[in-house]
N, C-alpha and C positions, 0 to 999 in steps of 0.2 A: 340586722341591716348590713347589706353588702357595702365593699369598700367603694364601688360605684357610686352608690346613694347618698354615702357620707361626702364625697368630694363635690357633690352639688350644693353644699353649704359652706359659705366661708364669711368670717366677719373679723374685722380688725379693731380692736378696742384701745383707746388713748387715755393716759391718765387725765389729761387736761380737755377743756375745749379747744373746738376749731383744728382737732386732730394734731394737737402738741403734746410733748412729753413723750414718756416710754410708751410702747405698744405691747400688744398680746394678739397674736393671731390664733384664731380658733377655727376649728372644721368639724366641731361636734359639741357634744355636752361639757359644761364646766360647773361644777357643783361649788367651786369656790376659786374666785379669781385673785384672792389676797397674795397667794404666792408668786403671782405674775406682776401685779400692779398694786401700787397702794391705794388707789382710787381708779374709777373710771367716769369719766366725763363727757366721752364722745365716741362714736363710732362709725363704721363704714362697713354695711352688709353689703359684700361684692357678690353674692349670689345665695339664694335660698331665704329661708325663713326663720326666726328664732323667736323664743318667749324669754324676755329677759325679766329678771327679778331683782328686787331690791335689798334681798337678803341671801346669805349662802344657802345651799343644798335645797334651790328651788323653792323657797319660801318668801312670804311677803307678798306685796304687790306685784303683780304681772304686767309686762307691756309686749305687745306684739310689734316685731321690727320686719319689716320684708327689705328687698333690695332698696338701696339707698345711702345717702351721706346723713348723717346724725350729727352735727357740728356742736348742737348744745341741746340735747334731747331733754335735759331737765326742765327747762324752761318751755320747750315744747311740749311735752305731756304732764306739765305740773308736778314731776316728781320732786319729793323732798329728800329723797338719797340716792345715790349712785347705783348703778348696777354692780351687783356682788356674785350672780351666778347666771348662767344662760341654758337654755335648752333648743337643741336643733329639732325643727319641725321637718320630718321627711316628705317629700313631695308623695302624695297619694292619686294615684290614676284608678279611675274607676266609679263605682257608685259610693253614695253616701247614705248612712242610715244610722239612726239615733232614736231611740224612746225616751221620752220625758214623762215623769209620774208626778202627780200632784203632790203626794207625800214621801216621806221617807221609806226606805226598803222596798221601794218599788210597787207602792200600794196607791190606792185612789184612781182617778182618771188616768187614762195613759193615752199617749197621741205619739205616733210615729212620724218622724221627719225624715225627709230626704232631700230638702232644700233649705235655703236661709228663710228666716222669720224676723222680720222688723218689729213685730209686737205680737208676743205669746198670748196676751189678754185678748187683743181682739180677733186674732185667728181662732184661737182655741177656747176662749172664754174660760180660761185656767188663770186664777190670781196668785197661785203659787207652783212653782216647779221646785221639788226639793229633792229630786233622785233623778238619775238617768242612767240608761245603757247605751255606750257607742259602740255599734256593731261595726260600720265601716267609714273610714275617713276621719280626719281631724276637724275640730270644731273650736269656736270661741263662743263663749257666751257671756252676754253683757248684762249690767244690773238694771240699765234703762232700755225703754224702745228705742228703735233706731240707730241700734249699735253705738250706743255712748254710756258713758260711765266707766267703772272698773270692769275688768274683764277676767276670765278665767279659761285656760287651754284644758281642752278634754280629748285625749286620745283613745283608740280601742279600749274599752274596759268598762266595768260596772263601777259605779259610783252611788252608794247607797244612801248617802246624807250629805247635803251640802252644808250642814252645822258644822261637819267636822273641816271645812273649809273656809271658815272666817263667816259662815252663815249669811252668804249673799243670798238675795232673791233675784233671779234672771227673769229678764222681761224680754229679751230679743238673743237671737243666734245665728250664726254665720258659719257657713263652710270654709275651710283653709282650702281653696282648690288651685288649678294651674294658674289662674289669673294673678294671684299673689306672687308667683314666683318669675 
Protein backbone atom coordinates (compact mmCIF):
# COMPACT_ATOMS: atom_id res chain seq x y z
CA UNK A 1 0.00 0.00 0.00
CA UNK A 2 1.44 3.36 -0.99
CA UNK A 3 1.58 6.29 1.40
CA UNK A 4 -0.86 8.16 -0.86
CA UNK A 5 -3.39 5.31 -0.61
CA UNK A 6 -3.13 5.22 3.17
CA UNK A 7 -3.64 8.97 3.59
CA UNK A 8 -7.05 8.59 1.96
CA UNK A 9 -8.42 6.94 5.12
CA UNK A 10 -8.72 8.75 8.44
CA UNK A 11 -10.86 8.05 11.49
CA UNK A 12 -10.93 9.60 14.95
CA UNK A 13 -12.12 7.39 17.82
CA UNK A 14 -13.48 8.70 21.14
CA UNK A 15 -13.82 6.98 24.49
CA UNK A 16 -17.34 8.25 25.13
CA UNK A 17 -20.51 8.79 23.15
CA UNK A 18 -21.03 12.08 21.28
CA UNK A 19 -17.29 12.50 20.54
CA UNK A 20 -16.34 13.06 24.19
CA UNK A 21 -13.37 11.89 26.22
CA UNK A 22 -9.91 11.00 25.03
CA UNK A 23 -9.46 10.50 21.29
CA UNK A 24 -7.23 8.49 19.00
CA UNK A 25 -6.59 9.32 15.34
CA UNK A 26 -6.13 6.36 13.01
CA UNK A 27 -4.97 6.38 9.39
CA UNK A 28 -4.53 2.65 8.85
CA UNK A 29 -5.03 -0.71 10.52
CA UNK A 30 -5.09 -0.95 14.31
CA UNK A 31 -5.06 -4.47 15.78
CA UNK A 32 -5.66 -3.30 19.36
CA UNK A 33 -6.97 0.08 20.50
CA UNK A 34 -6.45 -0.58 24.22
CA UNK A 35 -3.03 1.18 24.37
CA UNK A 36 -4.72 4.35 23.09
CA UNK A 37 -8.23 4.24 24.58
CA UNK A 38 -9.76 2.37 27.51
CA UNK A 39 -12.96 2.01 25.47
CA UNK A 40 -14.39 3.42 22.24
CA UNK A 41 -18.01 4.51 22.00
CA UNK A 42 -18.07 7.01 19.12
CA UNK A 43 -16.06 7.84 16.04
CA UNK A 44 -15.80 10.14 13.05
CA UNK A 45 -14.68 8.65 9.77
CA UNK A 46 -13.30 11.71 8.03
CA UNK A 47 -12.26 9.90 4.85
CA UNK A 48 -12.22 6.40 3.48
CA UNK A 49 -13.85 3.21 4.73
CA UNK A 50 -13.05 0.95 7.67
CA UNK A 51 -14.13 -2.41 9.03
CA UNK A 52 -14.54 -2.22 12.79
CA UNK A 53 -14.32 -5.23 15.09
CA UNK A 54 -15.59 -5.71 18.63
CA UNK A 55 -12.51 -7.81 19.56
CA UNK A 56 -8.77 -7.15 19.23
CA UNK A 57 -6.79 -8.56 16.28
CA UNK A 58 -9.67 -8.11 13.80
CA UNK A 59 -11.81 -10.72 15.52
CA UNK A 60 -15.44 -10.84 16.58
CA UNK A 61 -18.37 -9.16 14.90
CA UNK A 62 -17.59 -6.87 11.98
CA UNK A 63 -19.14 -3.50 11.16
CA UNK A 64 -18.66 -1.42 8.03
CA UNK A 65 -18.09 2.30 8.57
CA UNK A 66 -17.88 4.79 5.73
CA UNK A 67 -17.39 8.55 5.90
CA UNK A 68 -19.63 10.03 8.57
CA UNK A 69 -20.13 10.81 12.23
CA UNK A 70 -21.09 7.96 14.55
CA UNK A 71 -22.01 9.64 17.84
CA UNK A 72 -23.46 6.46 19.36
CA UNK A 73 -22.72 3.61 16.96
CA UNK A 74 -23.46 0.94 19.59
CA UNK A 75 -27.19 1.68 19.62
CA UNK A 76 -27.13 2.53 15.90
CA UNK A 77 -25.79 -0.93 14.93
CA UNK A 78 -27.07 -2.88 17.93
CA UNK A 79 -23.55 -3.64 19.10
CA UNK A 80 -23.10 -5.22 22.51
CA UNK A 81 -19.44 -4.23 22.87
CA UNK A 82 -17.35 -1.32 21.70
CA UNK A 83 -14.77 -1.20 18.90
CA UNK A 84 -11.50 -2.93 19.81
CA UNK A 85 -9.72 -3.01 16.42
CA UNK A 86 -10.14 -1.61 12.92
CA UNK A 87 -8.94 -2.32 9.41
CA UNK A 88 -8.68 0.29 6.67
CA UNK A 89 -10.28 -0.70 3.37
CA UNK A 90 -8.21 0.66 0.49
CA UNK A 91 -10.08 2.17 -2.43
CA UNK A 92 -10.24 -0.17 -5.40
CA UNK A 93 -10.48 1.17 -8.91
CA UNK A 94 -11.11 -1.27 -11.69
CA UNK A 95 -13.10 -4.43 -12.14
CA UNK A 96 -14.57 -6.57 -9.39
CA UNK A 97 -14.46 -10.33 -9.59
CA UNK A 98 -15.23 -13.10 -7.11
CA UNK A 99 -16.06 -16.77 -7.45
CA UNK A 100 -18.44 -18.28 -4.93
CA UNK A 101 -18.68 -22.01 -4.32
CA UNK A 102 -21.46 -24.16 -2.94
CA UNK A 103 -19.12 -26.21 -0.75
CA UNK A 104 -15.84 -25.85 1.12
CA UNK A 105 -12.48 -26.01 -0.68
CA UNK A 106 -13.94 -24.58 -3.90
CA UNK A 107 -16.14 -27.61 -4.54
CA UNK A 108 -19.67 -27.93 -5.88
CA UNK A 109 -21.43 -25.35 -8.01
CA UNK A 110 -19.36 -22.26 -8.82
CA UNK A 111 -20.56 -18.85 -9.95
CA UNK A 112 -18.46 -15.88 -10.90
CA UNK A 113 -19.70 -12.51 -9.69
CA UNK A 114 -18.76 -9.09 -10.98
CA UNK A 115 -21.48 -6.99 -9.36
CA UNK A 116 -23.67 -6.80 -6.26
CA UNK A 117 -26.14 -9.59 -5.55
CA UNK A 118 -29.04 -8.90 -3.18
CA UNK A 119 -30.12 -12.55 -3.03
CA UNK A 120 -27.72 -15.39 -3.87
CA UNK A 121 -30.51 -18.00 -3.60
CA UNK A 122 -32.77 -16.22 -6.08
CA UNK A 123 -30.06 -15.37 -8.59
CA UNK A 124 -28.02 -18.56 -8.55
CA UNK A 125 -30.41 -21.10 -6.95
CA UNK A 126 -27.62 -21.76 -4.48
CA UNK A 127 -28.76 -22.54 -0.94
CA UNK A 128 -25.25 -22.55 0.53
CA UNK A 129 -22.13 -20.57 -0.23
CA UNK A 130 -19.28 -22.09 1.78
CA UNK A 131 -16.07 -20.85 0.11
CA UNK A 132 -14.97 -18.10 -2.25
CA UNK A 133 -12.03 -16.75 -4.20
CA UNK A 134 -11.83 -12.96 -4.47
CA UNK A 135 -9.78 -12.09 -7.53
CA UNK A 136 -10.44 -8.34 -7.76
CA UNK A 137 -11.86 -5.72 -5.42
CA UNK A 138 -13.14 -5.64 -1.87
CA UNK A 139 -16.49 -7.19 -0.95
CA UNK A 140 -18.98 -7.39 1.91
CA UNK A 141 -20.95 -10.60 2.35
CA UNK A 142 -24.15 -10.63 4.44
CA UNK A 143 -25.91 -13.44 6.27
CA UNK A 144 -29.36 -12.36 4.98
CA UNK A 145 -30.71 -11.29 1.58
CA UNK A 146 -30.88 -7.57 0.72
CA UNK A 147 -27.63 -6.73 2.55
CA UNK A 148 -28.95 -7.32 6.06
CA UNK A 149 -27.70 -9.11 9.13
CA UNK A 150 -24.13 -9.73 10.15
CA UNK A 151 -21.49 -9.07 7.55
CA UNK A 152 -17.98 -10.16 6.73
CA UNK A 153 -15.29 -8.29 4.77
CA UNK A 154 -13.37 -10.08 2.00
CA UNK A 155 -10.31 -8.69 0.27
CA UNK A 156 -8.44 -10.43 -2.57
CA UNK A 157 -7.52 -13.96 -1.57
CA UNK A 158 -8.77 -17.52 -1.22
CA UNK A 159 -11.27 -18.40 1.50
CA UNK A 160 -11.53 -22.21 1.62
CA UNK A 161 -14.10 -22.53 4.41
CA UNK A 162 -16.54 -20.16 6.01
CA UNK A 163 -16.79 -22.55 8.99
CA UNK A 164 -13.46 -21.09 10.12
CA UNK A 165 -15.10 -17.66 10.12
CA UNK A 166 -17.93 -18.25 12.53
CA UNK A 167 -19.86 -20.62 10.28
CA UNK A 168 -21.87 -17.82 8.72
CA UNK A 169 -24.17 -18.59 5.84
CA UNK A 170 -24.03 -15.83 3.25
CA UNK A 171 -27.12 -14.79 1.29
CA UNK A 172 -26.10 -11.49 -0.35
CA UNK A 173 -22.92 -9.69 -1.36
CA UNK A 174 -21.95 -6.13 -2.23
CA UNK A 175 -18.86 -4.52 -3.74
CA UNK A 176 -17.09 -1.76 -1.79
CA UNK A 177 -16.79 0.65 -4.69
CA UNK A 178 -16.11 4.37 -5.26
CA UNK A 179 -19.60 5.36 -4.10
CA UNK A 180 -18.71 4.35 -0.51
CA UNK A 181 -15.81 6.80 -0.36
